N, C-alpha and C positions, 0 to 999 in steps of 0.2 A: 824399878825404872818404869816411868809413866808410859802408857800404852800411846801409841801413835794415832793421831785423830783420823777419821775415815776421810777418803779423799773427796776434794771439793769438786762440784759441777755446776759451774754459773758464771756470773759476771761480776767483775769489778770496775766500776766506772771511775776512770781517773780524770782528774782535771789537770791535763797535761801542761807542765810548766813550760815557759820561754826557754828555749835553747836545747830541750831534749827530744831526740827522735824517739819514733814510734817503737823502733826495735829495742831502744834503750829502755823505755816504758815497760815492753814486755819482760825484759831482763830483771827489772825493779820487782815486778809481781812474783817471777820464779824465785828471785832472792828471798822474798818475803815468805813465800810458802816454805822453802827451806828453813829458815829462822823459826817459823810457827810449828815445824816438826811434821808437815804434811807430806805424804808419800809424793815421788815424782809424778808430775803430770804434764800433759800437753798445755801450753799457753800459747795463744795468739791474740791478735787485735782485729777489731772490727772496722778498719778504714784508716789509712794513713794519715797523719797530720804532720806538715812540715815542721822542722825544728822552730822556726819563727813564728809558729802558730800556736795558741793555747786552747784549752777547753776539752770538750767532752771526747774521751777515748775510750771506747769500750774494750775491755780486755776479757777474753773467753778463757775459761778454765775447764780442763778436763772434756767432758761431753759436749760442752758448749762450743768448743771449737768446730764441731760439725755443722754449726749453722753460721759460722763467720760469713760464708759466702753472702747469705741473706742480708747481713748488716752491710756488705760492702755495696749491696744493690739498693740499700734504703736512702730515701731522701735525707738530706742535712740542712740545718739551718746555721748561717755564719753572721757574725757582725764583723765589719771590716771598715777600715779607714783608707780613703784615696787621698794620697797628697799631690795636688796639681803643680804642673810646671816642671817635673822631673820624671824621666823614664829611665829605669836600670835594665840590665841585660836579663836579670832574674824576676823583674817586675815587683821586687820587693825591697827591704833595706839591706839585704846581704850583697846585691849586685853592684856592678860599676854603671856610672851614668852613661847612657847612650844616646839621650835626646833631652832638650829642654825647651821651654816654651814661655812666653812671658803673659800668655793668655789664661785668664782666670775667670771661671763661670759665675753666675749668679745662681742664687737658691732657684729662682724660677727656671732658669735653664736646666739645671739638674733634675728638676721635678719633670720637666718637658721631655727630657729624653728617657726617663727610666722606662716608661711604657714600650719604648723600642726593644728592651732587653728583657721583656717580661713574656713568658710562654715559651714556644719553642724557638731556639736560637741555634746558630751555627757559630762555633768558635775554634780558634787554633791554639792548641795548648801551648804553656810556655817552654821554651827551650830548656830551661831549668826544672825538668820533671821526671818522674820515675818511669815514663814510658820508654820503650825499647825501640832503637834503631839499628837494625842489623844485628841484633843480639845483645847491643850495649845500651845501658841506661842513658837516656838523653843529657841528664845533668853532668855525668861523667865526660861525655864528649863536649858539652859546651864548657865545662871548667878547663878542659884540655885545649881550648881555643878552636875546636872544629865547629864549622856550621852546621847547624841542627835545623832541618826542615821537618816539621812533624804535619800529619795530614788533619785537616779540620774535622770537628766531630759535632754531631747534632745532640743537644741537650735540652733541658726544660728548666727555666727558671719559674717556679711556682709562685713566687711572691718576691717583690723588690721594693724597699721602702726606705725613706730617709730616718734614721734611727735616734740621732741625737742633734743637739744644738750645734750648728757649724762653726768652723773657725773662719773668721773674715780676716782679708788682708788689711794692713795698715795704711795710714795716710790717704792719699787721693784715690786709692783703689777700694775705698771702704764700701761694703756691699757686696764685693766680689769674693770668692771663697778661695782660701789657701788650701783647705782639705775639707772632707766631709765623711761622716760615717754612716753606713748603710746596714741594713738587714737584708739577707737574701735566703730564700727557702729554695733549695735547688736539687735536681735529680742527680743520680750517680754520675759520675765523669765529669761533673762541672769543675773548672778551674776558676777560683775566685780571682786569682792574680789577672788571668786572661780577661775575666769580666770587667775588672777595674781598668785595665788598658784600654779595652773597647769604650767603655763608657767616657773615659777621658778623651779619647780621639774623637768620639761622636760630639763632643763639646768643643771641639776645635783646639784642643791642647793635649798634653801628654800627662801620665799620672803613673804612681807605683803604690803599692799596699804598705801601709806602715803599721797596720795592726790587723791581725786576723785572730778570730775567737770563734770556735765552734761552740754554739750553745745547745745543739741538739743533733743527735744522729740516730735515725730510726726512732724506737720508742724511748730511747734515753736522753736525760736533759741534764742541765748543771746542777740541778737542786739534788740529783742522785750521785753526783761527782765527788771524789774526795782527793785531797792533796797527797804527795808522796810521803809527806810528815806523818799524816794519819794512818796510811798504809804501815809505814814503819813502826808506829806506835801499837797498832794492833797486832802485828807480827811479833813484837817483842813480849807482849801480853798474853800471845797464843790465842787471841780473840778474833783472827782474821775471818773466820767463818761469820761473824756478825755483819761483814761488809759485803758479803757475797749476796747477790741477787739470783733468784732461781733461773734456771735454764729457760724456763718457758717464757721468762720476761722479754726476751727478744722476739717471741712469736705471738704477741697479743693480737696480731692482725690475722692470724689463721683460726678458723673454727676448731673448736675440740670435738673429738669423738670419744665418748665414754666407752670403756671396755670391762669385761668381767674378767677374773683371773684366768679363766681357760683361753678366753680370746687374746689375752695379753701374752700368754705363753706360746700361743700359735704365732703371733706376729713376731716375738722375739726369736722364734726358730725360722722366721722367713717365708712362714706359710701365707698363702693367699686365702682371705675370708670373703664370705658372700652373704647376701641377705640382710646389708646395712640400710636402714632408711635413713640417709644422708645424701646431702647435696653432692654433685660432681665436684671435683678439685681436691686441692691439698688440704688435708686435716693434720692436727696434732693428736694423736691417739695417746689417750691417758687411762692408767688405772688408778683410780681415786685421783691424787694430785700428782701422781709419778709420771713423768713423760716415758712413753714406750718407744714411739717412733713417728716419724713424719710419714704420713701414708698418703697414697693417692686414690681417691674413690672415684669409680666409673661404673655407672648403672647398679650401685649397691655392692660392688665388688670392692675390696680393699687389698691394696699391694703396698708394700713397705718401700719407701723412698730412701729413708735413713733411719737405722735403728739407734736407739740410745741404750746404753748400758749403765743406767741409773739404779 
């Protein structure tokens, strides 16, 4: 009988397909681990993607789940298409039409309003969101026909640009846009559907999102993402480990702190170390290339924030 492979600790970056929920994507990775014969491990995702969205979905395996929170806090980049003239209650293709407008903007008008939505902005999340209202998910309340009023939030749009050739209206409205695709680099907590709604309103019309694709989440980009078919192929071939990126890939923005074996043992035991010539703040403590812990350094004293059993 073949020996079971060692437990995996790291990241699989999925190119989430249309229609699949983030929880189902996690289940797909768990199933792949079972098929490949790996021992049971914790699996989580680094930032929800709506079923109608596609693109980069980081899936954490094993000890990498301990830093999922950092992925949730990371900036993300999206391509998205706004169709002008129709607003739905969900602000995307899934919902019912709640408003229409005959107004269509020109390319110049779109370019002129984008600076209003760049930098710190205040936005109201869509009623169809995973935010909780009195302990219940907003989308559950909205689907039940209840009125959902969500508090506005402050977010940051780091960059916002026209991404592709626009689609123009036919006939006498030639030169006016029926839809446009934009690219947005945004902070955590930003709702692209709300951004699309607000851009359309600033243009004197209404709109909804017809395409939403995440092209980057923190350090992870589309060129690292794999399809579910590739995931299944590697699971069946028992080569799933070839797809897993190291745990530390999600921590490239954190300075490293090199340890010797005795220091690594001390940190694994939860002890506080002193005498390090390192800058204050969060560091990734490493023994060679093996992550030992996320540590906080203050005046040369090192305290464990989160240990890794790798």
